[in-house]
C-alpha positions in Angstrom: 6.3 -68.6 -150.8 6.0 -72.0 -149.0 5.7 -75.0 -151.4 2.8 -76.9 -150.3 6.1 -80.3 -149.7 7.4 -78.2 -147.5 4.7 -77.4 -145.1 3.9 -81.5 -144.9 7.4 -82.3 -144.2 7.7 -82.7 -140.3 11.2 -81.5 -138.3 14.0 -83.6 -138.8 13.9 -85.6 -135.4 17.4 -85.0 -133.1 17.9 -89.1 -132.8 21.2 -88.1 -130.2 23.3 -90.5 -131.4 26.6 -90.4 -133.2 27.6 -92.4 -135.9 31.3 -92.4 -137.5 31.8 -93.3 -140.8 35.4 -94.0 -142.5 36.7 -95.1 -146.0 39.4 -98.0 -145.7 42.6 -97.2 -145.5 43.7 -97.3 -148.8 40.2 -95.9 -150.6 40.9 -92.0 -151.2 37.6 -91.3 -152.4 35.4 -88.8 -150.9 32.0 -88.1 -152.3 31.0 -91.9 -150.9 31.6 -90.0 -147.3 30.3 -86.8 -148.0 26.6 -88.7 -149.5 26.4 -90.9 -145.7 27.3 -87.9 -143.8 24.4 -86.3 -145.8 22.0 -89.1 -145.7 23.3 -89.8 -141.8 22.0 -85.6 -140.5 18.9 -85.7 -142.5 18.1 -88.4 -140.5 18.7 -86.5 -137.9 22.5 -88.1 -136.5 25.5 -86.5 -135.6 28.0 -87.9 -137.6 31.9 -87.8 -137.2 33.2 -88.1 -140.4 37.1 -89.7 -140.4 37.4 -89.0 -144.7 39.3 -90.9 -146.7 42.8 -93.3 -146.4 41.4 -93.7 -142.7 43.9 -95.7 -140.6 42.6 -98.5 -137.9 44.8 -96.1 -135.0 42.6 -93.7 -135.9 39.4 -95.2 -135.8 39.9 -97.2 -132.6 40.6 -93.4 -131.0 37.8 -91.4 -132.3 35.5 -94.9 -131.8 36.9 -94.3 -128.2 36.4 -91.2 -128.0 33.0 -90.5 -129.1 31.2 -94.5 -128.3 29.1 -94.3 -131.6 26.3 -95.5 -132.4 27.1 -96.7 -135.5 30.7 -97.5 -137.2 30.0 -97.4 -141.1 32.8 -98.5 -142.9 32.5 -97.0 -146.5 34.8 -98.2 -150.0 34.9 -96.9 -153.5 38.1 -98.1 -154.7 37.3 -102.0 -154.6 39.6 -103.1 -152.2 36.8 -102.6 -149.1 37.3 -106.4 -148.2 40.9 -106.5 -147.8 40.9 -103.0 -145.9 37.5 -104.1 -143.8 39.0 -106.9 -142.6 42.2 -105.0 -141.6 40.2 -102.1 -139.6 37.6 -104.3 -138.1 40.4 -106.9 -136.7 41.9 -104.2 -135.0 39.0 -102.8 -133.3 37.3 -105.5 -132.0 40.7 -106.1 -130.1 39.9 -103.3 -127.8 37.5 -104.9 -125.3 35.6 -101.6 -125.5 34.8 -101.7 -128.9 33.6 -105.2 -128.9 29.9 -104.2 -128.8 30.0 -101.4 -130.7 27.9 -101.6 -134.4 29.5 -101.4 -137.5 28.9 -101.8 -141.0 31.0 -102.0 -143.7 29.5 -101.0 -147.4 30.3 -99.7 -150.6 32.4 -101.6 -154.0 34.1 -104.7 -151.8 35.8 -106.1 -154.6 37.4 -105.3 -157.9 35.7 -108.2 -159.4 32.2 -107.4 -158.7 30.2 -108.9 -156.1 32.0 -110.4 -153.2 30.9 -113.6 -152.7 28.9 -115.4 -149.6 32.1 -116.4 -148.1 34.0 -113.8 -148.2 30.7 -111.9 -146.8 30.2 -114.3 -144.0 34.0 -113.5 -143.5 33.6 -109.8 -143.4 30.6 -111.0 -140.4 32.9 -113.5 -138.8 35.6 -110.7 -138.4 33.2 -109.1 -136.5 30.9 -106.2 -139.0 27.0 -106.6 -137.7 26.4 -106.4 -141.2 27.6 -105.8 -144.8 26.2 -103.9 -147.9 27.0 -103.9 -151.5 26.9 -100.5 -153.9 23.6 -101.4 -155.6 19.5 -100.4 -154.8 19.2 -102.9 -152.3 22.2 -102.3 -149.9 21.1 -98.5 -149.5 17.4 -99.4 -149.1 19.2 -102.4 -146.2 21.6 -99.7 -145.1 18.4 -97.3 -144.4 16.6 -99.9 -142.8 18.9 -100.6 -140.7 19.3 -96.7 -139.7 15.4 -96.8 -138.9 15.9 -99.4 -136.1 18.5 -97.7 -134.3 17.6 -95.7 -131.1 16.2 -92.2 -131.5 15.0 -89.4 -129.0 13.0 -86.3 -130.2 13.8 -83.1 -128.6 11.2 -80.6 -128.7 
């Protein structure tokens, strides 16, 4: 038996785009990465989930191999700001990856929300957007995903 809500729900559009998801180099949490992967897959993206404690060299190699539509760095341990600065700085050193869209989000500091100066520093280092771990951060992230190119497969 099919429920009415299921009948009304359209098939997920395949966007034909890959998103790379990675934890910060010092962040061993995985639940956030699984959540992001499921969210992105539900929105029709192909996802390469590099898992936790991702070294910058692995992030660079996978970005070169997959040429993602978006790179997402997620933090839960509160060291996302430091990890994120190091990761994006190394990534942006590669000329082939200077235009790769990259975002960071989650718990970026151990003392609560980041200051405007710290957020600006993440942007200046090379991130296209920074999302906090609150409800507005998630909503903003979803709006960004909705703006990425898509193609519907018949």
